[in-house]
SEVO-220759 format. One record per atom (N, C-alpha, C): residue number from 1; atom name; x, y, z. Coordinates in nm, 2 decimals. Example, Ala and Ser with C-alpha at 12.3 -4.5 7.8 and 13.67 -1.06 7.14 Angstrom:
% residues 2
 num atome     c1     c2     c3
   1     N   1.32  -0.57   0.78
   1    CA   1.23  -0.45   0.78
   1     C   1.32  -0.33   0.78
   2     N   1.28  -0.22   0.71
   2    CA   1.37  -0.11   0.71
   2     C   1.29   0.00   0.79
% end
This chain:
% residues 242
 num atome     c1     c2     c3
   1     N  14.84   5.58  12.14
   1    CA  14.80   5.61  12.01
   1     C  14.70   5.73  12.02
   2     N  14.73   5.84  11.94
   2    CA  14.65   5.96  11.95
   2     C  14.52   5.94  11.88
   3     N  14.42   6.01  11.92
   3    CA  14.28   6.00  11.87
   3     C  14.28   6.06  11.73
   4     N  14.21   5.99  11.64
   4    CA  14.18   6.04  11.51
   4     C  14.10   6.16  11.51
   5     N  14.14   6.27  11.45
   5    CA  14.06   6.39  11.44
   5     C  14.00   6.40  11.30
   6     N  13.87   6.43  11.30
   6    CA  13.79   6.44  11.18
   6     C  13.74   6.58  11.16
   7     N  13.75   6.63  11.04
   7    CA  13.70   6.76  11.00
   7     C  13.62   6.75  10.87
   8     N  13.50   6.81  10.87
   8    CA  13.42   6.81  10.75
   8     C  13.43   6.96  10.70
   9     N  13.46   6.97  10.57
   9    CA  13.46   7.10  10.50
   9     C  13.36   7.10  10.39
  10     N  13.26   7.18  10.39
  10    CA  13.17   7.18  10.28
  10     C  13.22   7.27  10.17
  11     N  13.18   7.24  10.05
  11    CA  13.22   7.32   9.93
  11     C  13.37   7.32   9.92
  12     N  13.43   7.20   9.94
  12    CA  13.58   7.19   9.95
  12     C  13.65   7.15   9.82
  13     N  13.58   7.16   9.71
  13    CA  13.64   7.12   9.58
  13     C  13.73   7.23   9.52
  14     N  13.72   7.35   9.58
  14    CA  13.80   7.46   9.52
  14     C  13.81   7.57   9.62
  15     N  13.89   7.67   9.59
  15    CA  13.90   7.80   9.66
  15     C  13.93   7.78   9.81
  16     N  13.86   7.86   9.89
  16    CA  13.89   7.86  10.03
  16     C  13.86   7.72  10.09
  17     N  13.76   7.65  10.05
  17    CA  13.73   7.51  10.10
  17     C  13.85   7.42  10.07
  18     N  13.90   7.42   9.95
  18    CA  14.02   7.34   9.92
  18     C  14.14   7.37  10.01
  19     N  14.17   7.50  10.02
  19    CA  14.28   7.54  10.10
  19     C  14.27   7.50  10.24
  20     N  14.14   7.51  10.29
  20    CA  14.11   7.47  10.43
  20     C  14.13   7.32  10.45
  21     N  14.09   7.24  10.36
  21    CA  14.11   7.10  10.37
  21     C  14.26   7.06  10.38
  22     N  14.34   7.13  10.30
  22    CA  14.49   7.11  10.30
  22     C  14.55   7.15  10.43
  23     N  14.51   7.27  10.48
  23    CA  14.56   7.32  10.61
  23     C  14.52   7.23  10.73
  24     N  14.40   7.19  10.73
  24    CA  14.36   7.10  10.84
  24     C  14.42   6.96  10.83
  25     N  14.45   6.92  10.71
  25    CA  14.53   6.79  10.69
  25     C  14.67   6.81  10.75
  26     N  14.73   6.92  10.72
  26    CA  14.86   6.95  10.78
  26     C  14.86   6.94  10.93
  27     N  14.75   6.98  10.99
  27    CA  14.73   6.99  11.13
  27     C  14.69   6.85  11.19
  28     N  14.68   6.75  11.10
  28    CA  14.66   6.61  11.15
  28     C  14.51   6.57  11.14
  29     N  14.43   6.64  11.08
  29    CA  14.29   6.60  11.06
  29     C  14.27   6.51  10.94
  30     N  14.18   6.41  10.96
  30    CA  14.12   6.34  10.85
  30     C  14.02   6.43  10.79
  31     N  14.03   6.47  10.66
  31    CA  13.94   6.57  10.60
  31     C  13.84   6.51  10.52
  32     N  13.71   6.54  10.55
  32    CA  13.60   6.50  10.47
  32     C  13.57   6.61  10.37
  33     N  13.59   6.59  10.24
  33    CA  13.59   6.69  10.14
  33     C  13.45   6.68  10.07
  34     N  13.36   6.77  10.12
  34    CA  13.22   6.77  10.06
  34     C  13.22   6.85   9.93
  35     N  13.15   6.80   9.83
  35    CA  13.13   6.87   9.71
  35     C  12.99   6.84   9.65
  36     N  12.94   6.93   9.57
  36    CA  12.80   6.92   9.52
  36     C  12.80   6.85   9.38
  37     N  12.89   6.90   9.29
  37    CA  12.89   6.85   9.15
  37     C  13.03   6.81   9.09
  38     N  13.13   6.89   9.12
  38    CA  13.26   6.87   9.05
  38     C  13.34   6.76   9.11
  39     N  13.32   6.64   9.07
  39    CA  13.39   6.53   9.12
  39     C  13.54   6.54   9.10
  40     N  13.58   6.58   8.98
  40    CA  13.72   6.59   8.94
  40     C  13.80   6.69   9.03
  41     N  13.73   6.81   9.06
  41    CA  13.79   6.91   9.14
  41     C  13.80   6.86   9.29
  42     N  13.70   6.79   9.33
  42    CA  13.71   6.73   9.47
  42     C  13.82   6.63   9.48
  43     N  13.84   6.55   9.37
  43    CA  13.95   6.45   9.37
  43     C  14.09   6.52   9.37
  44     N  14.09   6.63   9.31
  44    CA  14.22   6.71   9.31
  44     C  14.25   6.77   9.45
  45     N  14.14   6.81   9.52
  45    CA  14.16   6.85   9.66
  45     C  14.22   6.74   9.74
  46     N  14.16   6.62   9.72
  46    CA  14.21   6.50   9.80
  46     C  14.36   6.47   9.77
  47     N  14.40   6.49   9.64
  47    CA  14.54   6.47   9.60
  47     C  14.63   6.57   9.68
  48     N  14.58   6.69   9.69
  48    CA  14.66   6.79   9.76
  48     C  14.67   6.76   9.91
  49     N  14.56   6.71   9.96
  49    CA  14.56   6.67  10.10
  49     C  14.66   6.56  10.13
  50     N  14.66   6.46  10.04
  50    CA  14.76   6.35  10.05
  50     C  14.90   6.40  10.02
  51     N  14.92   6.49   9.93
  51    CA  15.05   6.55   9.91
  51     C  15.11   6.62  10.03
  52     N  15.01   6.68  10.11
  52    CA  15.05   6.75  10.23
  52     C  15.08   6.65  10.35
  53     N  15.06   6.52  10.32
  53    CA  15.09   6.43  10.42
  53     C  14.97   6.38  10.50
  54     N  14.85   6.43  10.45
  54    CA  14.73   6.40  10.52
  54     C  14.64   6.29  10.46
  55     N  14.53   6.26  10.52
  55    CA  14.44   6.16  10.47
  55     C  14.30   6.22  10.47
  56     N  14.21   6.16  10.39
  56    CA  14.08   6.22  10.37
  56     C  13.99   6.14  10.28
  57     N  13.88   6.19  10.25
  57    CA  13.78   6.13  10.15
  57     C  13.70   6.24  10.09
  58     N  13.65   6.21   9.97
  58    CA  13.55   6.30   9.91
  58     C  13.41   6.24   9.93
  59     N  13.32   6.34   9.94
  59    CA  13.18   6.30   9.97
  59     C  13.08   6.39   9.90
  60     N  13.01   6.34   9.81
  60    CA  12.92   6.42   9.73
  60     C  12.78   6.43   9.79
  61     N  12.74   6.55   9.82
  61    CA  12.60   6.57   9.86
  61     C  12.57   6.72   9.87
  62     N  12.45   6.76   9.85
  62    CA  12.41   6.90   9.85
  62     C  12.36   6.94   9.99
  63     N  12.43   7.04  10.04
  63    CA  12.40   7.08  10.18
  63     C  12.26   7.14  10.19
  64     N  12.20   7.18  10.08
  64    CA  12.06   7.23  10.09
  64     C  11.96   7.12  10.11
  65     N  12.00   7.00  10.07
  65    CA  11.91   6.88  10.08
  65     C  11.92   6.82  10.22
  66     N  11.81   6.84  10.30
  66    CA  11.81   6.80  10.44
  66     C  11.83   6.65  10.45
  67     N  11.76   6.57  10.37
  67    CA  11.77   6.43  10.39
  67     C  11.91   6.38  10.35
  68     N  11.97   6.43  10.24
  68    CA  12.10   6.39  10.20
  68     C  12.21   6.42  10.31
  69     N  12.19   6.54  10.37
  69    CA  12.29   6.59  10.47
  69     C  12.28   6.51  10.59
  70     N  12.16   6.48  10.64
  70    CA  12.15   6.39  10.76
  70     C  12.21   6.26  10.74
  71     N  12.18   6.20  10.63
  71    CA  12.23   6.07  10.59
  71     C  12.38   6.06  10.59
  72     N  12.44   6.16  10.53
  72    CA  12.58   6.16  10.51
  72     C  12.66   6.19  10.65
  73     N  12.60   6.28  10.73
  73    CA  12.66   6.31  10.86
  73     C  12.65   6.19  10.95
  74     N  12.54   6.12  10.94
  74    CA  12.53   5.99  11.02
  74     C  12.63   5.89  10.97
  75     N  12.65   5.88  10.84
  75    CA  12.75   5.79  10.79
  75     C  12.89   5.83  10.83
  76     N  12.92   5.95  10.83
  76    CA  13.06   6.00  10.87
  76     C  13.08   5.96  11.02
  77     N  12.98   5.99  11.10
  77    CA  13.00   5.96  11.25
  77     C  13.01   5.81  11.27
  78     N  12.93   5.74  11.19
  78    CA  12.94   5.59  11.21
  78     C  13.07   5.53  11.16
  79     N  13.13   5.58  11.06
  79    CA  13.25   5.53  11.00
  79     C  13.38   5.58  11.08
  80     N  13.37   5.70  11.13
  80    CA  13.49   5.76  11.19
  80     C  13.48   5.78  11.34
  81     N  13.37   5.76  11.40
  81    CA  13.35   5.76  11.54
  81     C  13.32   5.90  11.60
  82     N  13.39   6.00  11.55
  82    CA  13.37   6.14  11.60
  82     C  13.38   6.24  11.50
  83     N  13.32   6.36  11.51
  83    CA  13.34   6.47  11.43
  83     C  13.39   6.58  11.52
  84     N  13.52   6.63  11.49
  84    CA  13.58   6.73  11.57
  84     C  13.56   6.87  11.52
  85     N  13.55   6.88  11.39
  85    CA  13.55   7.01  11.33
  85     C  13.45   7.02  11.21
  86     N  13.37   7.12  11.20
  86    CA  13.29   7.15  11.09
  86     C  13.32   7.29  11.03
  87     N  13.35   7.29  10.91
  87    CA  13.37   7.42  10.84
  87     C  13.26   7.44  10.74
  88     N  13.17   7.53  10.76
  88    CA  13.06   7.57  10.67
  88     C  13.11   7.66  10.57
  89     N  13.16   7.61  10.46
  89    CA  13.22   7.70  10.35
  89     C  13.13   7.71  10.23
  90     N  13.04   7.61  10.21
  90    CA  12.96   7.61  10.08
  90     C  12.88   7.74  10.07
  91     N  12.89   7.80   9.95
  91    CA  12.82   7.92   9.92
  91     C  12.83   7.96   9.78
  92     N  12.73   8.03   9.73
  92    CA  12.73   8.08   9.59
  92     C  12.69   8.22   9.58
  93     N  12.72   8.29   9.47
  93    CA  12.67   8.42   9.45
  93     C  12.59   8.43   9.32
  94     N  12.50   8.52   9.32
  94    CA  12.42   8.55   9.20
  94     C  12.39   8.70   9.20
  95     N  12.49   8.78   9.17
  95    CA  12.48   8.92   9.19
  95     C  12.38   8.99   9.09
  96     N  12.33   9.10   9.14
  96    CA  12.24   9.18   9.05
  96     C  12.17   9.29   9.14
  97     N  12.13   9.40   9.08
  97    CA  12.06   9.50   9.15
  97     C  11.93   9.44   9.20
  98     N  11.89   9.49   9.32
  98    CA  11.78   9.42   9.39
  98     C  11.65   9.42   9.31
  99     N  11.62   9.53   9.24
  99    CA  11.50   9.54   9.16
  99     C  11.50   9.45   9.04
 100     N  11.62   9.40   9.00
 100    CA  11.63   9.31   8.89
 100     C  11.65   9.17   8.93
 101     N  11.66   9.15   9.07
 101    CA  11.69   9.02   9.12
 101     C  11.57   8.92   9.12
 102     N  11.59   8.81   9.06
 102    CA  11.48   8.71   9.05
 102     C  11.46   8.63   9.18
 103     N  11.35   8.58   9.20
 103    CA  11.32   8.50   9.32
 103     C  11.42   8.38   9.33
 104     N  11.45   8.31   9.22
 104    CA  11.54   8.20   9.22
 104     C  11.68   8.24   9.26
 105     N  11.72   8.36   9.22
 105    CA  11.85   8.41   9.25
 105     C  11.86   8.44   9.40
 106     N  11.75   8.49   9.45
 106    CA  11.75   8.52   9.60
 106     C  11.75   8.39   9.68
 107     N  11.66   8.30   9.64
 107    CA  11.65   8.17   9.72
 107     C  11.77   8.09   9.71
 108     N  11.83   8.08   9.60
 108    CA  11.95   7.99   9.58
 108     C  12.07   8.03   9.67
 109     N  12.09   8.16   9.67
 109    CA  12.20   8.22   9.75
 109     C  12.17   8.20   9.90
 110     N  12.05   8.24   9.94
 110    CA  12.01   8.23  10.08
 110     C  12.02   8.09  10.13
 111     N  11.96   8.00  10.05
 111    CA  11.95   7.86  10.09
 111     C  12.08   7.79  10.10
 112     N  12.17   7.81  10.01
 112    CA  12.30   7.75  10.01
 112     C  12.38   7.78  10.14
 113     N  12.37   7.91  10.17
 113    CA  12.45   7.96  10.29
 113     C  12.37   7.93  10.42
 114     N  12.25   7.97  10.43
 114    CA  12.18   7.96  10.56
 114     C  12.11   7.83  10.58
 115     N  12.04   7.77  10.48
 115    CA  11.98   7.64  10.50
 115     C  12.09   7.54  10.51
 116     N  12.20   7.56  10.43
 116    CA  12.32   7.47  10.44
 116     C  12.38   7.48  10.58
 117     N  12.39   7.59  10.64
 117    CA  12.43   7.60  10.78
 117     C  12.35   7.52  10.87
 118     N  12.22   7.54  10.86
 118    CA  12.12   7.47  10.95
 118     C  12.13   7.32  10.93
 119     N  12.13   7.27  10.80
 119    CA  12.13   7.13  10.77
 119     C  12.26   7.06  10.82
 120     N  12.37   7.13  10.80
 120    CA  12.50   7.07  10.85
 120     C  12.52   7.08  11.00
 121     N  12.50   7.20  11.05
 121    CA  12.54   7.22  11.19
 121     C  12.45   7.15  11.29
 122     N  12.33   7.14  11.27
 122    CA  12.24   7.07  11.37
 122     C  12.28   6.93  11.39
 123     N  12.29   6.84  11.29
 123    CA  12.33   6.70  11.32
 123     C  12.48   6.69  11.37
 124     N  12.57   6.77  11.32
 124    CA  12.70   6.77  11.37
 124     C  12.71   6.81  11.52
 125     N  12.63   6.91  11.55
 125    CA  12.63   6.96  11.69
 125     C  12.58   6.85  11.78
 126     N  12.49   6.77  11.74
 126    CA  12.44   6.66  11.83
 126     C  12.56   6.57  11.86
 127     N  12.64   6.54  11.76
 127    CA  12.76   6.46  11.78
 127     C  12.86   6.52  11.87
 128     N  12.88   6.65  11.86
 128    CA  12.98   6.73  11.94
 128     C  12.94   6.74  12.08
 129     N  12.81   6.75  12.10
 129    CA  12.76   6.77  12.24
 129     C  12.78   6.64  12.32
 130     N  12.76   6.52  12.25
 130    CA  12.79   6.39  12.31
 130     C  12.93   6.39  12.37
 131     N  13.02   6.45  12.30
 131    CA  13.16   6.44  12.34
 131     C  13.22   6.57  12.41
 132     N  13.13   6.66  12.43
 132    CA  13.16   6.78  12.51
 132     C  13.28   6.86  12.45
 133     N  13.29   6.86  12.32
 133    CA  13.39   6.94  12.25
 133     C  13.37   6.95  12.10
 134     N  13.43   7.04  12.04
 134    CA  13.42   7.06  11.89
 134     C  13.44   7.20  11.85
 135     N  13.46   7.22  11.72
 135    CA  13.48   7.36  11.67
 135     C  13.40   7.37  11.54
 136     N  13.32   7.48  11.53
 136    CA  13.25   7.51  11.41
 136     C  13.29   7.64  11.36
 137     N  13.34   7.65  11.24
 137    CA  13.38   7.77  11.17
 137     C  13.30   7.79  11.05
 138     N  13.23   7.90  11.03
 138    CA  13.16   7.93  10.91
 138     C  13.22   8.05  10.83
 139     N  13.22   8.03  10.70
 139    CA  13.28   8.13  10.61
 139     C  13.18   8.23  10.57
 140     N  13.19   8.35  10.62
 140    CA  13.10   8.46  10.58
 140     C  13.18   8.54  10.48
 141     N  13.17   8.67  10.48
 141    CA  13.23   8.76  10.38
 141     C  13.23   8.90  10.43
 142     N  13.32   8.98  10.37
 142    CA  13.31   9.13  10.40
 142     C  13.18   9.18  10.36
 143     N  13.11   9.12  10.26
 143    CA  12.98   9.16  10.22
 143     C  12.87   9.15  10.33
 144     N  12.90   9.07  10.43
 144    CA  12.81   9.05  10.54
 144     C  12.83   9.16  10.64
 145     N  12.93   9.24  10.63
 145    CA  12.96   9.35  10.72
 145     C  12.95   9.49  10.66
 146     N  13.00   9.50  10.53
 146    CA  13.00   9.62  10.46
 146     C  12.90   9.62  10.34
 147     N  12.84   9.74  10.31
 147    CA  12.75   9.74  10.20
 147     C  12.82   9.73  10.06
 148     N  12.75   9.67   9.97
 148    CA  12.80   9.65   9.84
 148     C  12.69   9.64   9.73
 149     N  12.69   9.73   9.64
 149    CA  12.59   9.73   9.53
 149     C  12.58   9.60   9.46
 150     N  12.46   9.56   9.44
 150    CA  12.43   9.44   9.36
 150     C  12.45   9.31   9.44
 151     N  12.45   9.31   9.57
 151    CA  12.47   9.19   9.64
 151     C  12.38   9.18   9.76
 152     N  12.26   9.22   9.75
 152    CA  12.16   9.22   9.86
 152     C  12.14   9.07   9.91
 153     N  12.13   8.98   9.81
 153    CA  12.11   8.84   9.85
 153     C  12.23   8.78   9.92
 154     N  12.34   8.81   9.86
 154    CA  12.47   8.76   9.92
 154     C  12.50   8.82  10.05
 155     N  12.48   8.95  10.06
 155    CA  12.50   9.02  10.19
 155     C  12.41   8.97  10.30
 156     N  12.28   8.95  10.26
 156    CA  12.18   8.89  10.36
 156     C  12.22   8.76  10.41
 157     N  12.27   8.67  10.32
 157    CA  12.31   8.54  10.35
 157     C  12.43   8.54  10.45
 158     N  12.53   8.62  10.41
 158    CA  12.65   8.62  10.49
 158     C  12.64   8.69  10.62
 159     N  12.55   8.80  10.63
 159    CA  12.52   8.86  10.75
 159     C  12.44   8.77  10.84
 160     N  12.35   8.69  10.78
 160    CA  12.27   8.60  10.86
 160     C  12.36   8.49  10.92
 161     N  12.46   8.45  10.85
 161    CA  12.56   8.35  10.90
 161     C  12.63   8.40  11.03
 162     N  12.67   8.53  11.02
 162    CA  12.73   8.59  11.14
 162     C  12.64   8.59  11.26
 163     N  12.51   8.64  11.24
 163    CA  12.42   8.64  11.35
 163     C  12.38   8.50  11.41
 164     N  12.36   8.41  11.32
 164    CA  12.33   8.27  11.36
 164     C  12.45   8.21  11.44
 165     N  12.57   8.24  11.40
 165    CA  12.69   8.18  11.47
 165     C  12.71   8.24  11.60
 166     N  12.68   8.37  11.61
 166    CA  12.70   8.44  11.74
 166     C  12.60   8.38  11.85
 167     N  12.48   8.37  11.80
 167    CA  12.37   8.32  11.89
 167     C  12.40   8.17  11.93
 168     N  12.44   8.09  11.83
 168    CA  12.47   7.95  11.86
 168     C  12.59   7.94  11.96
 169     N  12.69   8.02  11.94
 169    CA  12.81   8.02  12.03
 169     C  12.77   8.03  12.17
 170     N  12.67   8.12  12.20
 170    CA  12.62   8.14  12.34
 170     C  12.55   8.01  12.39
 171     N  12.48   7.95  12.30
 171    CA  12.40   7.83  12.34
 171     C  12.49   7.71  12.38
 172     N  12.60   7.69  12.30
 172    CA  12.67   7.57  12.32
 172     C  12.81   7.58  12.39
 173     N  12.84   7.70  12.43
 173    CA  12.97   7.72  12.50
 173     C  12.99   7.63  12.62
 174     N  12.88   7.61  12.69
 174    CA  12.90   7.53  12.81
 174     C  12.93   7.38  12.78
 175     N  12.91   7.34  12.66
 175    CA  12.94   7.21  12.62
 175     C  13.09   7.19  12.56
 176     N  13.16   7.30  12.57
 176    CA  13.30   7.30  12.53
 176     C  13.31   7.31  12.37
 177     N  13.21   7.37  12.31
 177    CA  13.21   7.38  12.17
 177     C  13.22   7.52  12.13
 178     N  13.32   7.55  12.04
 178    CA  13.35   7.68  11.99
 178     C  13.27   7.71  11.86
 179     N  13.22   7.82  11.84
 179    CA  13.15   7.86  11.71
 179     C  13.20   8.00  11.67
 180     N  13.27   8.00  11.56
 180    CA  13.33   8.13  11.51
 180     C  13.30   8.15  11.36
 181     N  13.34   8.27  11.31
 181    CA  13.31   8.30  11.17
 181     C  13.44   8.37  11.12
 182     N  13.47   8.34  11.00
 182    CA  13.57   8.42  10.93
 182     C  13.50   8.50  10.82
 183     N  13.54   8.63  10.80
 183    CA  13.48   8.71  10.70
 183     C  13.59   8.76  10.60
 184     N  13.61   8.68  10.49
 184    CA  13.71   8.72  10.40
 184     C  13.67   8.84  10.31
 185     N  13.77   8.91  10.27
 185    CA  13.74   9.02  10.17
 185     C  13.76   8.96  10.03
 186     N  13.83   9.03   9.94
 186    CA  13.85   8.99   9.81
 186     C  13.96   8.88   9.81
 187     N  13.92   8.76   9.77
 187    CA  14.02   8.65   9.78
 187     C  14.03   8.59   9.63
 188     N  14.15   8.54   9.60
 188    CA  14.18   8.49   9.47
 188     C  14.11   8.36   9.45
 189     N  13.98   8.36   9.41
 189    CA  13.90   8.24   9.38
 189     C  13.82   8.26   9.26
 190     N  13.75   8.16   9.21
 190    CA  13.67   8.17   9.09
 190     C  13.56   8.27   9.11
 191     N  13.52   8.30   9.23
 191    CA  13.41   8.39   9.26
 191     C  13.44   8.53   9.21
 192     N  13.57   8.57   9.20
 192    CA  13.60   8.71   9.16
 192     C  13.68   8.71   9.02
 193     N  13.67   8.59   8.95
 193    CA  13.75   8.58   8.83
 193     C  13.71   8.69   8.72
 194     N  13.58   8.74   8.72
 194    CA  13.54   8.84   8.63
 194     C  13.53   8.98   8.69
 195     N  13.58   8.99   8.81
 195    CA  13.58   9.12   8.87
 195     C  13.69   9.21   8.82
 196     N  13.66   9.35   8.83
 196    CA  13.77   9.44   8.79
 196     C  13.87   9.45   8.89
 197     N  13.97   9.36   8.89
 197    CA  14.07   9.35   9.00
 197     C  14.15   9.48   9.02
 198     N  14.19   9.55   8.91
 198    CA  14.27   9.67   8.92
 198     C  14.19   9.78   9.00
 199     N  14.06   9.79   8.98
 199    CA  13.98   9.89   9.05
 199     C  13.96   9.84   9.20
 200     N  13.94   9.71   9.21
 200    CA  13.92   9.66   9.35
 200     C  14.04   9.69   9.44
 201     N  14.16   9.67   9.38
 201    CA  14.28   9.69   9.46
 201     C  14.29   9.84   9.52
 202     N  14.22   9.93   9.46
 202    CA  14.23  10.07   9.50
 202     C  14.16  10.09   9.63
 203     N  14.06  10.00   9.67
 203    CA  13.99  10.02   9.79
 203     C  14.04   9.93   9.90
 204     N  14.15   9.85   9.87
 204    CA  14.21   9.77   9.97
 204     C  14.34   9.83  10.02
 205     N  14.35   9.86  10.15
 205    CA  14.48   9.93  10.20
 205     C  14.61   9.85  10.16
 206     N  14.60   9.72  10.16
 206    CA  14.72   9.64  10.12
 206     C  14.74   9.63   9.97
 207     N  14.64   9.69   9.90
 207    CA  14.66   9.70   9.75
 207     C  14.67   9.56   9.68
 208     N  14.61   9.46   9.74
 208    CA  14.61   9.33   9.67
 208     C  14.50   9.25   9.72
 209     N  14.46   9.15   9.64
 209    CA  14.36   9.05   9.68
 209     C  14.43   8.94   9.77
 210     N  14.35   8.88   9.85
 210    CA  14.41   8.78   9.94
 210     C  14.42   8.64   9.87
 211     N  14.48   8.55   9.94
 211    CA  14.50   8.41   9.89
 211     C  14.41   8.32   9.97
 212     N  14.36   8.21   9.91
 212    CA  14.27   8.12   9.99
 212     C  14.35   8.07  10.12
 213     N  14.48   8.05  10.10
 213    CA  14.56   7.99  10.21
 213     C  14.56   8.09  10.33
 214     N  14.55   8.22  10.30
 214    CA  14.55   8.31  10.41
 214     C  14.43   8.31  10.50
 215     N  14.32   8.27  10.43
 215    CA  14.19   8.25  10.51
 215     C  14.20   8.11  10.58
 216     N  14.25   8.01  10.51
 216    CA  14.25   7.88  10.56
 216     C  14.34   7.87  10.69
 217     N  14.45   7.95  10.69
 217    CA  14.53   7.94  10.81
 217     C  14.46   8.00  10.94
 218     N  14.37   8.10  10.92
 218    CA  14.29   8.15  11.03
 218     C  14.19   8.05  11.07
 219     N  14.13   7.98  10.98
 219    CA  14.03   7.87  11.01
 219     C  14.10   7.76  11.09
 220     N  14.22   7.72  11.05
 220    CA  14.30   7.62  11.12
 220     C  14.33   7.67  11.26
 221     N  14.36   7.79  11.28
 221    CA  14.39   7.84  11.41
 221     C  14.26   7.84  11.50
 222     N  14.15   7.88  11.45
 222    CA  14.02   7.88  11.52
 222     C  13.98   7.74  11.56
 223     N  14.03   7.64  11.49
 223    CA  13.99   7.50  11.52
 223     C  14.09   7.44  11.62
 224     N  14.20   7.51  11.65
 224    CA  14.30   7.45  11.73
 224     C  14.28   7.48  11.88
 225     N  14.36   7.41  11.96
 225    CA  14.36   7.44  12.10
 225     C  14.42   7.57  12.14
 226     N  14.49   7.63  12.05
 226    CA  14.54   7.77  12.07
 226     C  14.43   7.87  12.07
 227     N  14.32   7.84  12.02
 227    CA  14.20   7.92  12.02
 227     C  14.09   7.88  12.12
 228     N  14.14   7.81  12.23
 228    CA  14.05   7.75  12.32
 228     C  13.95   7.84  12.39
 229     N  13.98   7.97  12.40
 229    CA  13.90   8.07  12.47
 229     C  13.84   8.17  12.37
 230     N  13.83   8.13  12.24
 230    CA  13.77   8.22  12.14
 230     C  13.64   8.15  12.09
 231     N  13.53   8.22  12.11
 231    CA  13.40   8.17  12.05
 231     C  13.31   8.29  12.03
 232     N  13.22   8.28  11.94
 232    CA  13.12   8.39  11.91
 232     C  13.18   8.50  11.84
 233     N  13.30   8.48  11.77
 233    CA  13.37   8.60  11.71
 233     C  13.37   8.59  11.56
 234     N  13.38   8.70  11.50
 234    CA  13.39   8.71  11.35
 234     C  13.53   8.78  11.32
 235     N  13.61   8.70  11.25
 235    CA  13.75   8.75  11.22
 235     C  13.75   8.79  11.07
 236     N  13.78   8.92  11.05
 236    CA  13.79   8.98  10.92
 236     C  13.92   8.95  10.86
 237     N  13.93   8.91  10.74
 237    CA  14.05   8.88  10.66
 237     C  14.04   8.95  10.53
 238     N  14.08   9.08  10.53
 238    CA  14.04   9.16  10.41
 238     C  14.14   9.26  10.37
 239     N  14.27   9.25  10.42
 239    CA  14.37   9.34  10.38
 239     C  14.35   9.49  10.43
 240     N  14.27   9.50  10.53
 240    CA  14.26   9.63  10.60
 240     C  14.13   9.71  10.56
 241     N  14.04   9.65  10.48
 241    CA  13.92   9.72  10.45
 241     C  13.83   9.74  10.58
 242     N  13.77   9.85  10.59
 242    CA  13.70   9.88  10.71
 242     C  13.55   9.88  10.68
% end
């Protein structure tokens, strides 16, 4: 009997998180679908996981809340025995020119991405170290690599995620744990629903926005044994943007 593989995906009620849950389900993972507020959307993700032939569960908690996160990760490990994969996908944006950016807009974006990374990764890592294996993939952005007006908070958060992941990869490689990052460009999600898509396409060599599934497939690869010698890397998925 093959071992049950468990993957936690934060912010999995929609977009890249939802697509990732489905892709990992196809690869045989039991998917833990984390969400903060939208219970109906999370339930829809679970339906798609089941439609793909997989199994999973929805779990409501805020990755910024340290106590909630510790409690839920402990519960996951207790119920399922092991945690094989963590995908740090939860993130928000609150765009605006820096001089007009409020403290709350700065803190909320930074905390969701970076404190969320800390709160999720630290307890999961303890579980992975016990078993001398695991894969952690964090979802950054092209904004963490390239400059973009009106996104100093978002760029800082996503660039910080890249730096933190690279350093962590060096620390835990000897335990058989991989730590990588994907940096999507413009992807067809709610985050760009009000963006000027026609103008955006002009700066993308492929002349189109990406699909969540195109990001999810790279995440699935990085979590697989096919990526057994890949760690500390940032994979850009952006249609050729430099």
